[in-house]
C-alpha positions as CSV (number, residue, x, y, z in Angstrom):
1,X,7.8,80.7,-46.9
2,X,11.1,78.9,-47.6
3,X,12.3,78.3,-51.1
4,X,14.8,75.5,-51.4
5,X,16.5,73.8,-54.3
6,X,17.2,70.1,-54.9
7,X,17.8,67.7,-57.7
8,X,14.7,66.1,-59.2
9,X,14.7,62.3,-58.6
10,X,16.6,62.7,-55.3
11,X,15.8,60.1,-52.7
12,X,15.6,60.2,-48.9
13,X,15.3,64.0,-48.5
14,X,14.8,65.5,-45.1
15,X,13.5,69.0,-44.3
16,X,14.0,71.0,-41.2
17,X,10.9,73.2,-40.7
18,X,10.1,76.0,-38.4
19,X,6.5,76.0,-37.2
20,X,5.3,79.2,-35.5
21,X,3.0,79.5,-32.5
22,X,-0.2,81.5,-33.5
23,X,-0.8,82.5,-29.9
24,X,2.5,84.3,-29.5
25,X,3.2,87.8,-30.9
26,X,7.0,87.5,-30.8
27,X,7.3,84.9,-33.6
28,X,8.0,82.0,-31.1
29,X,8.0,78.5,-32.3
30,X,5.3,76.0,-31.4
31,X,6.4,73.1,-29.3
32,X,4.8,69.7,-28.5
33,X,3.8,68.6,-32.0
34,X,4.2,64.9,-32.9
35,X,3.4,62.9,-36.0
36,X,0.0,61.9,-34.4
37,X,-1.0,65.3,-33.1
38,X,-4.8,65.8,-33.5
39,X,-5.6,67.7,-36.7
40,X,-2.0,67.8,-38.0
41,X,-1.9,67.1,-41.7
42,X,0.7,67.3,-44.4
43,X,0.1,67.6,-48.2
44,X,2.1,68.3,-51.3
45,X,1.1,69.6,-54.7
46,X,3.0,69.7,-58.0
47,X,2.1,71.9,-61.0
48,X,-0.8,70.3,-62.9
49,X,-1.6,67.7,-60.3
50,X,-4.0,67.4,-57.4
51,X,-2.8,67.7,-53.8
52,X,-1.8,64.5,-52.2
53,X,-1.4,63.6,-48.5
54,X,1.9,62.6,-46.9
55,X,1.1,60.2,-44.0
56,X,3.1,61.3,-41.0
57,X,5.0,58.7,-39.1
58,X,7.1,58.3,-36.0
59,X,10.7,59.5,-36.3
60,X,13.7,60.3,-34.1
61,X,16.0,63.3,-34.6
62,X,18.9,61.2,-35.6
63,X,17.0,58.2,-37.1
64,X,17.4,57.0,-40.7
65,X,15.0,58.3,-43.3
66,X,11.4,57.2,-42.9
67,X,8.9,58.5,-45.5
68,X,6.6,60.9,-43.6
69,X,8.8,60.8,-40.5
70,X,8.0,63.8,-38.3
71,X,9.7,64.8,-35.0
72,X,10.6,67.9,-32.9
73,X,14.3,68.6,-33.1
74,X,14.8,70.2,-29.7
75,X,11.7,71.7,-28.0
76,X,13.9,73.4,-25.3
77,X,16.8,74.9,-27.2
78,X,15.1,75.2,-30.7
79,X,11.4,75.5,-30.0
80,X,9.3,75.1,-33.2
81,X,12.0,73.3,-35.2
82,X,10.8,70.0,-36.7
83,X,12.3,67.3,-39.0
84,X,10.1,66.0,-41.9
85,X,11.3,63.1,-44.1
86,X,9.9,63.6,-47.6
87,X,8.6,60.6,-49.5
88,X,10.6,60.0,-52.8
89,X,7.4,60.3,-54.8
90,X,7.2,64.0,-53.9
91,X,10.5,64.8,-55.7
92,X,10.1,62.4,-58.7
93,X,12.1,63.0,-61.8
94,X,10.4,65.4,-64.3
95,X,8.8,67.5,-61.6
96,X,10.0,71.1,-61.8
97,X,8.6,72.2,-58.4
98,X,6.6,71.1,-55.4
99,X,4.8,72.9,-52.5
100,X,4.7,71.0,-49.2
101,X,2.2,72.2,-46.5
102,X,1.7,71.3,-42.8
103,X,-1.4,72.6,-41.0
104,X,-4.3,71.9,-38.7
105,X,-2.8,71.5,-35.2
106,X,-4.1,73.8,-32.4
107,X,-2.1,77.1,-32.2
108,X,-0.2,76.3,-35.3
109,X,0.6,78.8,-38.1
110,X,0.4,76.8,-41.4
111,X,3.8,75.9,-42.6
112,X,4.6,76.0,-46.4
113,X,7.8,75.1,-48.2
114,X,8.5,75.4,-51.9
115,X,11.1,73.1,-53.5
116,X,12.5,73.9,-56.9
117,X,14.0,71.0,-58.6
118,X,16.7,70.7,-61.2
119,X,17.0,68.0,-63.8
120,X,20.7,67.3,-63.6
121,X,24.0,68.4,-62.1
122,X,24.1,70.2,-58.9
123,X,21.4,72.7,-57.9
124,X,22.5,76.3,-58.7
125,X,21.3,79.6,-57.5
126,X,19.6,81.9,-60.0
127,X,22.6,84.3,-59.8
128,X,25.1,81.6,-60.5
129,X,23.1,80.4,-63.5
130,X,23.0,83.9,-64.9
131,X,26.8,84.3,-64.4
132,X,27.5,81.1,-66.3
133,X,25.1,82.1,-69.1
134,X,26.9,85.4,-69.5
135,X,30.3,83.8,-69.5
136,X,29.2,81.4,-72.2
137,X,27.8,84.2,-74.4
138,X,31.0,86.3,-74.0
139,X,33.2,83.3,-74.7
140,X,31.4,82.6,-77.9
141,X,32.1,86.2,-79.2
142,X,35.6,86.3,-77.9
143,X,34.7,89.1,-75.4
144,X,35.4,89.5,-71.7
145,X,34.0,92.4,-69.6
146,X,33.1,94.4,-72.7
147,X,36.5,94.4,-74.4
148,X,37.6,92.2,-77.2
149,X,40.4,89.7,-76.9
150,X,41.9,87.8,-79.8
151,X,41.8,84.1,-79.6
152,X,45.6,84.0,-80.3
153,X,46.6,86.0,-77.2
154,X,47.6,89.2,-79.2
């Protein structure tokens, strides 16, 4: 399950998804899916809210963003890789995370993606946030790497 970060309130977001073929034992991707494939559904859920459907729509690999747009990227050279255009409502401001799930087509392993969203600035990794927090704490005490430095450069 992929965990990706983005800024809350972002617009016109596109995901690249790998959809595995359930009939293969080598982890191969499933080819031949389209926005109107029988049984294929897409839903999202946010904390404290009911699941909501994303209506899948026709899309091209290089086309401009279309809410719910779904298309195979390259069934020959990258089997199982698909493009999904996320509706703006999915990543609305004030939402801390969202899970997006595609499922239901024949021979398809359900595909889940978690998006963690940040309220402002650029998305940061957990490690980078910890490093910045430590730096701020050390700076407020006049410390660096466990040793004390005077603020006057002595």
